[in-house]
C-alpha positions as CSV (number, residue, x, y, z in Angstrom):
1,M,85.3,68.2,69.5
2,L,83.7,71.5,68.5
3,F,81.7,72.1,65.4
4,E,80.7,75.1,64.0
5,I,77.0,75.7,63.4
6,A,76.2,77.8,60.2
7,R,72.8,79.4,59.1
8,E,72.3,78.7,55.2
9,N,69.0,79.6,53.4
10,G,66.9,79.9,56.6
11,T,68.1,76.5,58.1
12,Y,71.1,75.6,60.4
13,K,73.9,73.3,59.4
14,V,76.8,71.7,61.1
15,Q,80.2,72.5,59.4
16,P,82.2,69.1,58.6
17,Q,85.3,70.2,60.0
18,G,85.6,70.1,63.8
19,L,87.6,71.7,66.4
20,A,89.7,69.4,68.6
21,P,91.6,70.3,71.8
22,S,95.0,70.9,70.9
23,P,98.3,71.4,73.0
24,P,99.2,75.1,72.5
25,S,102.8,74.2,71.6
26,N,101.5,72.2,68.8
27,V,99.5,75.1,67.2
28,G,102.2,77.7,67.7
29,L,100.5,79.4,70.5
30,L,103.1,81.0,72.9
31,E,102.7,82.0,76.7
32,K,103.0,85.6,75.6
33,H,99.9,85.4,73.5
34,I,97.9,84.1,76.3
35,E,99.4,86.6,78.8
36,H,98.5,89.4,76.4
37,W,95.0,88.2,75.8
38,L,94.3,87.7,79.5
39,A,95.7,91.0,80.5
40,D,93.2,92.6,77.9
41,H,90.3,90.7,79.4
42,P,91.0,90.0,82.9
43,D,87.5,89.5,84.0
44,I,88.0,86.2,82.2
45,L,90.2,84.7,84.8
46,L,87.8,85.5,87.5
47,P,84.3,85.3,86.3
48,G,82.0,87.7,88.2
49,E,84.9,89.9,89.3
50,Q,86.3,93.1,88.0
51,V,90.0,93.3,88.5
52,L,92.6,96.0,87.6
53,V,95.7,94.8,85.7
54,I,98.8,96.9,87.0
55,A,101.7,95.0,85.3
56,Q,102.8,92.5,83.0
57,S,106.0,90.5,82.9
58,V,109.2,92.1,81.2
59,S,111.9,90.2,79.6
60,G,114.9,89.5,81.8
61,Q,113.2,90.4,84.8
62,S,111.9,87.9,87.7
63,M,108.3,88.7,88.0
64,A,105.0,87.0,87.6
65,D,103.3,87.0,84.2
66,I,100.3,89.5,85.4
67,L,99.8,91.4,88.4
68,A,96.4,93.0,89.0
69,L,94.3,94.3,91.9
70,D,90.9,92.9,93.1
71,S,88.2,95.1,94.4
72,S,89.5,94.4,98.1
73,G,92.9,95.7,97.2
74,R,94.5,92.2,96.9
75,L,97.3,91.8,94.5
76,I,96.4,89.0,92.1
77,V,99.7,87.3,91.0
78,V,99.2,85.4,87.9
79,E,101.6,82.8,86.2
80,I,100.8,81.4,82.9
81,K,102.1,78.0,81.6
82,R,101.7,77.0,78.1
83,D,101.8,73.4,78.5
84,W,102.3,71.1,81.5
85,S,102.4,72.9,84.9
86,S,104.3,71.3,87.7
87,R,105.1,71.6,91.5
88,E,108.1,74.1,90.7
89,T,105.5,76.6,89.3
90,V,104.1,76.6,92.9
91,G,107.4,77.3,94.4
92,Q,108.0,80.1,92.0
93,L,104.8,81.9,92.4
94,L,105.1,81.7,96.4
95,E,108.5,83.4,95.9
96,Y,107.0,86.1,94.0
97,A,104.3,86.6,96.3
98,A,106.7,86.7,99.2
99,K,108.7,89.4,97.6
100,L,105.7,91.4,96.7
101,S,104.2,91.4,99.9
102,D,107.2,93.4,101.3
103,C,107.4,96.0,98.3
104,G,104.8,98.6,99.3
105,Y,102.7,100.9,97.6
106,A,105.4,103.0,96.0
107,F,106.8,99.9,94.3
108,L,103.2,98.9,92.7
109,E,102.6,102.4,91.5
110,G,105.8,102.3,89.8
111,L,105.0,99.0,88.0
112,A,101.7,100.7,87.1
113,R,103.1,103.8,85.6
114,K,105.5,101.8,83.3
115,Y,102.5,99.4,82.4
116,R,100.1,102.4,81.7
117,H,103.1,104.3,80.2
118,N,102.0,107.1,82.4
119,D,104.8,108.6,84.6
120,S,102.2,110.8,86.7
121,L,99.5,107.9,87.1
122,D,98.0,107.8,90.8
123,L,97.4,104.2,91.2
124,F,95.2,104.6,94.3
125,A,92.9,107.2,92.4
126,T,92.8,104.8,89.5
127,F,91.9,101.8,91.9
128,Q,89.1,104.2,93.4
129,E,87.8,105.0,89.8
130,T,87.6,101.3,89.3
131,F,86.2,100.3,92.5
132,P,84.4,103.1,94.0
133,D,82.6,101.1,96.7
134,S,85.9,99.5,98.0
135,P,86.8,100.2,101.6
136,A,90.6,99.4,100.6
137,V,93.2,102.2,102.0
138,R,96.1,103.6,99.9
139,D,99.0,102.0,101.9
140,E,97.5,98.5,102.2
141,L,97.0,98.0,98.4
142,G,98.7,94.7,97.4
143,Q,99.7,93.8,101.1
144,A,97.6,90.7,100.8
145,Q,98.0,88.4,97.8
146,R,96.1,85.9,95.5
147,I,97.9,83.4,93.5
148,L,96.5,81.9,90.1
149,V,98.2,79.2,88.2
150,V,96.9,79.3,84.5
151,A,97.8,76.0,82.6
152,P,96.1,73.5,80.3
153,E,96.8,70.8,82.7
154,A,98.6,70.1,86.2
155,D,100.3,66.8,87.3
156,E,99.1,65.1,90.5
157,S,102.1,66.6,92.5
158,L,100.8,70.1,91.6
159,R,97.3,69.6,92.3
160,S,97.9,68.0,95.6
161,I,100.2,71.0,96.7
162,V,97.5,73.5,95.7
163,A,94.9,71.6,97.6
164,W,96.9,71.1,100.7
165,L,97.9,75.1,100.5
166,T,94.2,75.8,100.0
167,R,93.2,73.7,103.1
168,H,95.8,75.7,104.9
169,R,94.2,79.0,103.8
170,V,96.6,79.9,101.3
171,P,94.9,82.0,98.7
172,I,96.1,79.9,95.8
173,Q,93.8,78.8,92.7
174,F,94.4,76.6,89.5
175,V,92.7,78.1,86.2
176,P,92.8,75.4,83.5
177,F,92.3,76.2,80.0
178,T,91.7,74.6,76.6
179,V,92.9,75.6,73.2
180,Y,90.8,74.4,70.2
181,A,92.3,74.1,66.5
182,G,91.3,72.7,63.2
183,A,93.0,70.2,60.9
184,D,95.2,73.5,59.7
185,K,96.6,73.7,63.0
186,V,95.5,77.2,63.4
187,P,94.0,78.0,67.1
188,R,90.4,79.2,66.9
189,F,89.2,79.0,70.6
190,L,90.7,79.3,73.8
191,S,88.2,78.2,76.7
192,L,88.8,78.9,80.3
193,D,87.0,77.1,83.2
194,G,87.3,79.7,85.7
195,A,89.5,79.9,88.8
196,M,89.4,76.8,91.0
197,V,90.8,75.6,94.0
198,V,92.2,72.0,93.3
199,S,90.1,70.0,95.5
200,E,87.2,68.0,94.0
201,R,85.1,68.1,97.3
202,E,85.4,71.7,97.6
203,T,84.3,72.6,94.0
204,T,81.5,70.4,93.8
205,N,79.9,71.0,97.0
206,D,80.1,74.7,97.1
207,S,77.3,75.6,94.6
208,W,74.6,78.2,94.9
209,A,72.8,77.8,98.1
210,G,69.8,80.6,97.5
211,H,71.8,83.5,98.6
212,W,71.6,86.8,96.7
213,I,73.8,89.9,97.3
214,F,72.0,93.3,97.0
215,N,73.7,96.9,96.8
216,T,71.6,99.3,98.3
217,N,73.1,102.0,95.9
218,E,73.7,104.5,99.0
219,A,76.3,106.4,96.5
220,Y,73.2,107.5,94.6
221,G,70.5,107.7,97.3
222,P,71.9,108.5,100.6
223,G,69.8,107.3,103.4
224,A,67.6,105.2,101.1
225,Y,68.8,101.9,102.9
226,H,67.4,103.1,106.1
227,R,63.9,103.3,104.4
228,M,64.6,99.8,102.8
229,F,65.1,98.2,106.0
230,E,62.1,99.9,107.7
231,R,59.6,98.9,104.7
232,N,61.1,95.5,104.1
233,V,62.0,95.9,100.6
234,A,64.9,95.9,98.3
235,A,64.7,99.0,95.9
236,I,66.2,100.3,92.8
237,Y,65.4,103.4,90.5
238,G,66.4,105.1,87.2
239,Y,67.5,102.0,85.4
240,P,66.9,102.0,81.7
241,N,65.9,98.4,81.8
242,G,63.1,98.9,84.5
243,P,62.8,96.2,87.1
244,Q,65.1,93.7,85.5
245,N,68.0,94.2,87.8
246,L,65.9,92.9,90.9
247,E,64.5,89.8,89.0
248,G,65.2,86.3,89.4
249,A,64.8,85.4,93.3
250,R,62.2,83.2,94.4
251,K,60.1,83.0,97.5
252,D,62.3,82.2,100.7
253,D,65.8,82.9,98.8
254,L,67.9,85.0,101.2
255,V,69.3,88.4,100.3
256,L,72.5,90.0,102.3
257,A,72.2,93.6,101.8
258,Y,75.6,95.7,101.2
259,V,75.7,99.5,102.0
260,N,78.6,101.3,100.2
261,Q,81.5,102.4,102.4
262,Q,80.2,100.1,105.1
263,G,79.7,96.6,104.3
264,L,77.1,93.9,104.5
265,R,74.4,95.1,106.9
266,A,71.4,92.9,106.7
267,V,69.9,89.5,105.9
268,G,66.5,89.2,104.6
269,R,64.1,86.5,103.1
270,V,62.5,87.1,99.7
271,V,58.7,87.4,100.3
272,D,57.2,86.2,96.9
273,G,59.9,87.2,94.3
274,H,57.6,89.7,92.5
275,V,59.0,93.1,91.6
276,A,56.6,95.8,91.6
277,S,56.6,99.6,90.9
278,G,57.1,101.6,94.2
279,E,57.9,104.9,95.6
280,G,59.2,106.7,98.7
281,I,62.7,105.0,99.1
282,F,64.8,107.3,96.7
283,L,64.0,110.9,97.0
284,D,65.5,114.0,95.6
285,A,67.2,117.0,97.5
286,S,63.8,118.4,97.8
287,G,62.3,115.1,99.3
288,A,60.2,114.3,96.1
289,P,60.3,110.7,94.9
290,Q,62.8,109.7,92.0
291,P,61.1,108.2,88.9
292,A,61.0,104.8,88.0
293,E,61.4,103.2,91.2
294,Y,60.9,99.3,91.7
295,H,60.6,97.2,94.8
296,L,61.2,93.5,95.8
297,A,59.6,92.5,99.2
298,V,62.2,91.2,101.4
299,K,61.6,90.4,105.2
300,W,64.7,92.0,106.7
301,E,65.4,89.2,109.6
302,A,68.8,90.5,111.0
303,L,70.1,93.9,110.9
304,V,73.7,95.0,111.8
305,D,74.9,97.9,113.3
306,P,77.4,99.9,110.9
307,A,80.3,99.3,113.1
308,Q,79.8,95.6,112.9
309,A,79.1,95.4,109.2
310,I,81.2,92.9,107.3
311,S,83.4,94.9,105.0
312,A,84.3,93.5,101.5
313,R,88.0,93.3,102.7
314,E,86.8,91.2,105.8
315,A,84.5,89.1,103.7
316,A,87.6,88.2,101.5
317,S,90.3,87.8,104.2
318,A,88.1,85.8,106.9
319,F,85.5,84.1,104.9
320,G,87.4,83.7,101.4
321,Y,84.4,85.3,99.5
322,N,85.3,88.3,97.3
323,L,82.0,90.3,97.3
324,P,80.8,91.4,93.8
325,V,80.0,94.8,95.4
326,R,79.6,96.4,92.0
327,S,76.5,94.3,91.3
328,V,73.0,95.7,92.0
329,F,71.5,92.2,92.5
330,G,73.1,88.9,91.9
331,K,73.7,85.2,93.2
332,M,76.4,84.4,95.5
333,H,77.5,81.3,93.7
334,Q,79.8,80.1,96.7
335,G,77.1,78.5,98.8
336,K,79.2,77.4,101.9
337,R,80.9,80.7,102.2
338,A,77.8,82.7,101.7
339,A,76.0,80.7,104.2
340,L,78.9,81.6,106.7
341,L,78.5,85.4,106.0
342,E,74.8,84.9,106.6
343,K,75.4,83.0,110.0
344,E,78.0,85.7,110.9
345,L,75.4,88.8,110.3
346,R,72.8,87.0,112.2
347,A,75.1,86.6,115.1
348,R,76.3,90.2,114.9
349,S,72.8,91.5,114.8
350,L,72.2,90.5,118.2
351,G,71.7,93.8,120.3
352,A,72.0,96.0,117.3
353,Q,70.3,99.4,117.8
354,A,71.0,101.4,114.6
355,V,69.8,100.7,111.1
């Protein structure tokens, strides 16, 4: 039960009328309502990720409810069920994914043009604008898929099927949601729990394990990452909120450095977590320091040759981790998979010559 907290004459009061979980069908909420809402706010489906919606279902056509692209260029196939979701849903989605894997770039661009009402839309250009650091190439967009089942609940048959498919590396996830309504049966809140694999063991034991991802911002400071690795710092400059984008880490936390257009290049250990003013990492065309530069001391323990970098695409396909490459500095919440990426980087750093 949810209760509204209202401020009244300087004090807080709990409103007497609570909001209770309600089946969507009992409060007049249609699948199309949920579909439109999620298409307009796709980041809610996959917290921490940015996605590009390219299509929605059309009446009379056999298609998933929402199609989108992630930062690795994978096609996200979303099927929404208003009420109970069963094993037939999985079969339907696998059929959609199989058909879409053979459609090719031109087909996806055609869907995007209809969805955006723009007959001259260049899908790859739009993708690059949305994900400027993505290594994806034009003709490979959508060739790999991710499947999301969005429903208030799933029967045991569906859960066991999804769990089995996940164990066998089929990229399928279940996204449960809850609708809250008052006594008037008017839906007031819709809560999504975020995409999850249907495996209690996997979801409970893959919490944050002390790893951070840091984007060296090579796009805005060519060559800066060389100096960061040489001087054992993670550095930023020019942000209006000062050092805040580097704050939060503690002594001995681990940092995986991502270099634009290359991939993950290094593993380092945070020295003390203190962010201080610095200079000499980001330089303008004349070689002069840029203003408002801040450093986080990181002892870079493993450096990988550019040819051995783990690209965003490889991280997603081989390790199941969709890197938040647009983040400046953030936690890598899937602890087990982040640890695998760290281990692989350390293994690849053996014999690396170039920084």
